[in-house]
N, C-alpha and C positions, 0 to 999 in steps of 0.2 A: 653808345655810351660814352661819356667823356673819360677824361685820363690825363692825368700830371705827373710831365716827370719829375724829378728829385732835383735838388739846389746844387747848387757848382762844387762841385770835383776840381777845386785850383788846382791847378797844374799839371791835370792829367792828358798823358798826349796823344795825340790827332790820331787817330790809325790810318793807314792807306791803303787802297786796294782797285784795282783798275776794274771799270763796270763800265757796260756799252751804255752809250748817252742817245738821246731822241738821236742824230746827228747818224747815226748807224757806224758810229769809230767808239772804239775802248778809250777813256779815261784814268788818269790817275787823281785819286783826289786831290792828294796836296799842291798835285801841278797846279790845281785853280787859285792858290791863296795869293794870293798879293803882297810885295815886299812887308805891309805892316800887316798883315794877318790872314785871318781866312772863315767864312761861316760857313760851318754845313748843317744845309736846313732837310730833314725828315718831311716833306709833303708828299702828298698825290690826288687822284685826279676829281675823284670826286666829295672828299667831305667837307662840308657845308662849314668848319672852321675854314681850312684852306681857303674855299671861294669864296667867302666873305672880306678874303685879305690880300687872295692875291695881288691885285693891284698893286699892294704899297710891300709888297715882300719883293715883287720886280724894280719899283722907286725906293725900295730901298739898298739893292741889289747895286740899281747905277750910280745911287750917289753912295754909297761906300767904295765905290772904286775912285773917286775923288781921291780918297782917304789913305787910296790903297791897302786894300779893303779887298782879298776873291770872293769868290761866293760861288758857290755848287751844291745843287739839291739832290734827293737822291728819294727813288719813290722804290720802298720794299715791300708794299703789300700785296696778300695773295692775291695775282690777277686771275686764277682759277676758279678763284670764290667768289672773287670782285672785279668781274669784265670789266669795269669802267676804269681801272686800272690797269688796262692791259698796256703795253708797249703801245702797240701802237696807238690807245689814246691817250697815250704822256705823248706821242709823237704832236698831236692834236694838239694837246694841251698847252705844251709849252708853244706851238705857234700860234694860236691861239690869242695867246697872253704876251708874247714880243719879245721871249728870254731874255736875257742877257748873259746870262748861265750861262752850262750844259745844265741837266738834267738827268737825273744817271741810272740805273735799272737793278734794283739787288735783288734778283731771282733768288737767288741760294737764299737770302737774311741773310745771310753773314756779316754783314758791315754793319749792317742795324739790329743785329748783336755785341756786336765791339764792340758797339757806341754807347746800349745802354741806350737804345732812343726805346720810345716810349707811346707818342702820340703823333697826328697829324696836327700843324707843324707843332719843331719840337726842333728849335735853334741850340747850334753850339756855334761858339765863338773864339777862335784862337790867339795870340798873338804870333807874332816874325818869329818866331822859336817854338811852335806848336802845342804853344802848352793852354789846355783849358782856360781860360775868362770869362765865359759868360752862357750862360744857358738860362735860359729866359724869355719871355716872351717877346712878340713883335712891338704888341702894345696891348690896350685892352679892351678890343676889338673879342670878340664872343664867336658865337655863331649867326652875328652880322655886325659886319663893320662898324666901328664908330663914331665918332666926330670926327668928321680931319682933321680938327686942330689936338687930336691926343697925342699926349707926350709917346715921342717913336724912339720905345726903349730898347729894341735892339739896335738901331739906328746910332742914340744917344752911348748906348754901353761902347757898341765897337769905332768910333769916333775916339774916344777913353783910350780903350788896345790900340788905334793907331797913335795917339799920341804918347804914352809912358810905358808901352806893355802888359800895363793892370788892366783888370778889369771892376764895376764896381761890387763892394764887398754886399752892397742887398741888393737882392735880383726878384723877382717875381718870375713863380713859374708858367711857363707856358700852358696853356691847355688845350684839348681834340678831341678826337677821336682814336682808339686805339688804333696800332696797329695790329694792320690785321696777318697774323700769323698764319702760317700755314700746318696742316697737322703731319706734325713728325710720328714715323711708324713703332 
C-alpha cells in the first residue's frame, strides 16, 4: 500500500546516529554532509517505487556532490519479515547500482522513527547548518520511471538550498511503499 509523508517542517534539525553501512563499517549520518547540505534518503531493496527510480537517485546524488550536497541512504525495513531487505541484500543492491553514497542499515528502526520516515523513498534535504529545507519527491515517477525529461524536484530543490540555504516553499510529497515496521512486544 502506498504511503505519503507530511509536508516539510522547515528548520527541523537533522538527527545523527552511527549505523552500519554496506561496507561493514559504522558511519555517522551527519558526517555524510557536504559543505552546503545533506540529503537523507530512506529507501529499501524491494520497493517497486525505489526500483523504478534507483538510477535517478544515484544520478542525482552524483550530480548534487558538485553543488556541495552530501547524500546518504538508510534502509529501516524489518528484514525478518521482508528478507529482500536484509543487510546482505542491501550489499548486493548497493553494488548492483554502484552507489556513490553510504547505504546504512537502521536495524532497530530508531533513526527512521526519529526522522518520522513514512515511505520508501522518503527524502529529507538539509542546509549547511542541518535545518530541514526539503521533504518532497525525487520527481513525478511512481512505480514506473517517468519520462527522461521529468523535472528533477529533489535535485532542483537541493541546488537552491546549496545556493541560498533555503528550500522551495512549494513542495510535492514523495510517495512509496510504507516503511515495514517491526512488531513491538
